[in-house]
C-alpha positions in Angstrom: 0.0 0.0 0.0 2.9 2.4 0.8 3.6 3.5 -2.8 -0.1 3.5 -3.6 -0.5 6.7 -1.5 1.8 8.6 -3.7 1.9 11.3 -4.8 1.3 13.2 -1.6 1.5 16.9 -1.3 3.4 17.8 1.9 1.5 19.7 4.6 2.8 23.2 4.8 3.4 26.0 7.3 2.4 29.6 7.5 4.8 32.3 8.9 4.1 33.3 12.5 5.8 36.3 14.2 6.4 34.4 17.4 6.3 30.9 18.9 2.6 30.2 19.7 1.7 29.4 23.3 -1.3 28.4 25.2 -2.5 25.7 22.8 -2.0 22.1 22.1 1.3 22.3 20.2 4.4 20.2 19.6 7.5 22.2 18.6 10.3 21.0 16.3 13.5 22.6 14.9 12.9 23.7 11.3 15.4 21.8 9.2 17.1 23.4 6.1 17.2 20.7 3.5 15.0 19.1 0.8 11.5 18.4 2.0 10.9 14.7 1.1 8.2 12.1 1.4 9.7 8.6 1.9 7.7 5.5 0.9 9.1 2.1 1.8 6.9 -0.9 0.8 9.0 -3.6 2.5 11.3 -4.0 -0.5 11.8 -0.7 -2.4 12.3 2.8 -1.3 10.8 5.8 -3.2 11.8 9.4 -2.5 9.3 12.1 -3.5 10.2 15.8 -3.6 8.0 18.7 -2.4 6.9 19.3 -6.0 5.9 15.6 -6.3 9.0 14.6 -8.4 11.2 11.5 -7.8 14.4 12.3 -5.9 15.9 8.8 -5.5 18.4 9.0 -8.4 20.2 11.9 -6.6 20.4 10.1 -3.3 21.2 6.4 -4.0 22.7 6.0 -0.5 19.3 6.9 1.0 17.4 4.6 -1.3 19.6 1.7 -0.1 20.1 2.9 3.5 16.5 3.6 4.4 15.5 0.1 3.3 18.0 -1.3 5.8 17.1 1.1 8.6 13.4 1.2 8.9 11.6 -1.7 10.6 8.8 -2.2 8.1 6.6 -0.7 5.4 5.8 3.0 6.1 5.4 6.4 4.6 7.3 9.2 6.3 7.5 13.0 5.9 10.8 14.6 6.6 13.8 16.4 5.3 16.9 15.2 3.4 20.0 16.9 4.8 23.7 16.7 4.7 25.6 17.2 8.0 28.9 19.1 7.6 31.5 20.1 10.2 29.6 23.4 10.9 26.0 22.1 10.8 23.6 21.4 8.0 25.2 22.1 4.6 22.5 23.2 2.1 25.1 24.2 -0.5 26.5 20.7 -0.5 23.0 19.3 -0.8 22.3 21.4 -3.9 25.4 19.9 -5.6 23.7 16.5 -5.5 21.1 17.6 -8.1 23.5 16.6 -10.9 22.6 14.9 -14.2 25.6 12.6 -14.3 25.1 9.3 -12.4 28.8 9.0 -11.9 29.0 12.4 -10.3 26.0 11.6 -8.0 27.6 8.3 -6.9 30.9 10.1 -6.2 29.3 12.8 -4.0 27.1 10.1 -2.3 30.3 8.5 -1.1 32.1 11.7 -0.2 29.2 13.6 1.4 26.4 11.1 2.3 22.9 12.5 3.0 20.6 11.7 5.8 16.9 11.6 6.2 15.3 13.3 9.3 11.8 12.1 9.9 9.2 14.3 11.5 5.8 12.7 10.6 4.4 9.2 9.9 1.7 9.1 7.2 1.3 5.3 6.9 2.6 2.2 8.6 2.2 -1.5 7.5 -0.7 -0.7 5.2 -2.6 1.6 7.6 -3.2 5.1 6.3 -2.6 7.5 9.3 -3.3 10.8 7.6 -6.6 11.2 9.3 -5.2 10.5 12.7 -4.3 13.5 15.0 -0.7 14.4 14.9 -0.3 13.3 18.6 -1.0 9.7 17.5 1.2 10.0 14.4 4.1 11.3 16.5 3.5 8.4 19.0 3.7 5.9 16.2 6.7 7.6 14.7 8.6 7.5 18.0 7.7 3.8 18.5 9.0 2.9 15.1 12.1 5.1 14.9 13.1 5.6 18.5 16.2 3.4 18.0 16.5 3.7 14.2 20.0 3.6 12.7 21.5 6.1 10.2 20.9 7.3 7.6 17.4 7.7 9.1 17.1 10.0 12.2 14.1 11.2 14.3 13.7 14.9 14.7 13.8 16.3 18.3 10.5 17.6 19.5 9.2 19.3 22.7 5.9 20.4 24.3 7.7 23.2 26.1 7.5 26.5 24.4 10.4 27.8 26.5 12.7 25.1 25.2 11.5 25.8 21.7 12.4 29.4 22.1 15.8 28.3 23.4 16.3 26.1 20.3 15.2 29.0 18.1 18.0 31.2 19.6 20.8 28.6 19.9 20.3 26.6 16.7 20.5 29.6 14.4 23.3 29.3 11.9 23.9 25.6 12.3 21.4 24.3 9.8 18.0 25.2 11.4 16.3 28.3 10.2 13.6 28.5 12.9 11.0 26.4 14.7 7.9 24.6 13.5 4.8 24.5 15.7 2.4 21.7 15.0 -1.1 21.3 16.4 -1.3 17.9 18.2 -5.0 17.4 17.4 -4.9 18.1 13.7 -4.9 15.5 10.9 -2.3 15.5 8.1 -3.6 18.1 5.6 -1.7 17.8 2.2 -1.0 21.2 0.6 -2.6 23.1 3.5 -0.6 25.7 5.6 -1.8 24.1 8.8 1.4 24.4 10.8 3.2 27.6 12.1 6.8 28.4 11.2 8.9 30.9 13.1 11.9 31.9 11.1 15.1 33.7 12.0 15.6 37.2 10.9 19.1 38.6 11.6 20.9 41.7 10.7 24.5 42.4 9.5 26.5 45.4 8.6 27.9 45.0 5.1 30.2 46.9 2.7 28.6 48.0 -0.5 31.2 47.0 -3.1 29.2 47.4 -6.3 25.7 47.7 -7.8 23.7 46.6 -10.8 21.4 48.7 -12.9 17.7 48.0 -13.3 17.4 46.1 -16.5 16.3 48.5 -19.3 16.9 51.6 -17.0 20.7 51.8 -17.2 22.0 55.1 -15.8 18.5 56.0 -14.5 17.7 53.4 -11.8 19.8 51.1 -9.6 18.5 47.6 -9.4 20.5 46.2 -6.5 23.4 46.9 -4.2 26.1 44.2 -4.0 27.2 43.4 -0.4 30.5 42.2 0.9 32.3 41.2 4.1 36.0 41.0 4.9 37.7 37.7 5.8 40.4 37.3 8.4 43.1 38.2 5.8 41.4 41.5 5.0 39.9 40.4 1.6 36.5 41.6 0.7 34.1 38.9 -0.6 30.7 39.1 -2.1 28.0 37.7 0.2 24.8 38.8 -1.4 22.6 41.7 -2.6 19.8 43.9 -1.6 17.1 45.3 -3.9 14.4 46.3 -1.4 14.0 49.9 -2.6 11.0 51.8 -3.9 11.2 53.1 -7.5 12.0 56.6 -6.5 14.7 55.4 -4.1 16.3 53.4 -6.9 16.5 56.5 -9.0 17.9 58.6 -6.2 20.7 55.9 -5.7 22.1 56.8 -9.1 23.3 60.2 -7.8 24.0 59.0 -4.3 26.5 56.3 -5.6 28.1 58.4 -8.3 30.9 59.8 -6.1 31.9 56.2 -5.1 32.1 54.7 -8.6 35.5 53.5 -9.7 37.1 51.5 -12.5 40.1 50.5 -10.3 40.0 46.7 -10.2 41.7 46.7 -6.8 38.7 48.4 -5.3 35.5 46.7 -4.2 35.6 43.0 -4.7 39.0 43.3 -6.3 40.7 40.1 -4.9 37.9 38.2 -3.2 34.8 36.4 -4.4 33.2 38.7 -7.1 29.8 39.1 -8.6 29.0 37.6 -12.0 30.8 34.3 -11.6 29.3 31.6 -13.8 27.1 28.9 -12.2 24.3 26.5 -13.2 21.8 29.0 -11.7 23.1 32.1 -13.5 23.2 30.7 -17.1 21.7 33.2 -19.5 21.4 36.0 -16.9 23.0 39.4 -17.3 25.8 39.3 -14.6 27.3 42.7 -15.4 28.0 45.0 -12.5 29.5 48.3 -11.5 32.4 48.7 -9.1 32.3 51.0 -6.0 35.1 52.0 -3.7 34.5 50.0 -0.4 33.6 53.1 1.7 29.8 52.7 2.2 28.3 50.5 4.9 24.7 49.5 5.2 22.7 47.3 7.6 20.6 44.6 6.1 18.3 41.9 7.5 18.5 38.4 6.3 16.9 35.0 7.1 19.5 32.4 6.4 23.1 31.8 5.4 24.3 29.3 2.7 27.9 28.8 3.4 29.4 32.3 3.4 26.6 33.9 1.4 23.1 35.1 2.1 20.7 32.4 0.8 18.1 34.9 -0.4 18.0 38.6 -1.1 18.3 40.8 2.0 16.3 43.7 3.1 17.9 47.1 3.4 17.5 48.6 6.8 19.7 51.8 6.9 23.0 53.3 6.0 25.7 53.0 8.7 28.1 56.0 8.2 29.4 55.4 11.7 30.9 52.0 10.8 34.4 51.5 9.5 34.1 49.3 6.5 37.1 47.2 7.6 35.2 46.2 10.7 32.5 44.5 8.6 33.8 40.9 8.8 32.4 37.4 8.8 32.9 37.2 12.5 29.4 38.8 13.0 27.8 35.7 11.3 29.6 32.9 13.1 27.5 30.4 15.1 28.4 27.2 17.0 26.9 23.8 16.2 24.4 23.1 19.0 24.9 19.9 21.1 21.4 18.7 20.3 22.2 18.8 16.5 25.4 16.8 17.0 23.4 14.2 19.1 20.9 13.6 16.3 23.6 12.5 13.9 25.6 10.5 16.5 22.7 8.1 17.3 22.7 4.6 16.0 
């Protein structure tokens, strides 16, 4: 029956400004990986992505490893992740989506993935989706309480204070917030029935360049290119911000004019620069304009991917009081929490 339930749209979460309290909630760390439905029928394992596509060819070690680890036929909801020395490594995970099987097999051996389960949708032919989450969680813990890698059981708590502690301490190590799940709710495919509380942090960055608004060159700035200095004093690109109104983008043309330069030693002269080719930038205009590294701005961001902002950031304010040379990667560092290490040391 396990594979017969597929495809299954994952249940989703809506953004909440704070950890909900006073209700019948279970709290879990919000993993930063590939949302995946795993179906094991007792013989074969099938991995389904959030958009209902097969994922198994990219993670052969999971297809084989899950079949060895789980105690019987079941359908699980969870996240495929790769654990690195500094926490969950989403950038490494992205590299696994490669068309060449030989490359996939090589990366599977070098950086094996894991599956973190946080819900059980079926077990031994019984469809559990109409059961309340409290019962599904009970069944999940009973089945996977002593499971061996590459399968892991996500931590969970009924204590909102502990969830708040997780929210603060797990930041930067592979979790980008907390998920709150109502214990009395059935599994609702495609419905935003859970609450997610995501991190939002700020950083002071050097503005090392900018890009024009496409079609409005010399009249409107599209985005500012942001950088941070490493321990050796080299400025590296870390992301961009484009959160300006139309009139603000036009005003930036004159504001940035005194800082423009053609000196290749300025801006991102020796570090990671904008416009580098990648599989995601193919066909895009990657041209940019260099600025002397004298402007500092504060931006808010939700998550880091390696040493770059995963998404675009939100401009908060200019920081004329900051020395650009003090804008370093140190402000982004975070330790790997003990609980995260424990999840991957079980088994």
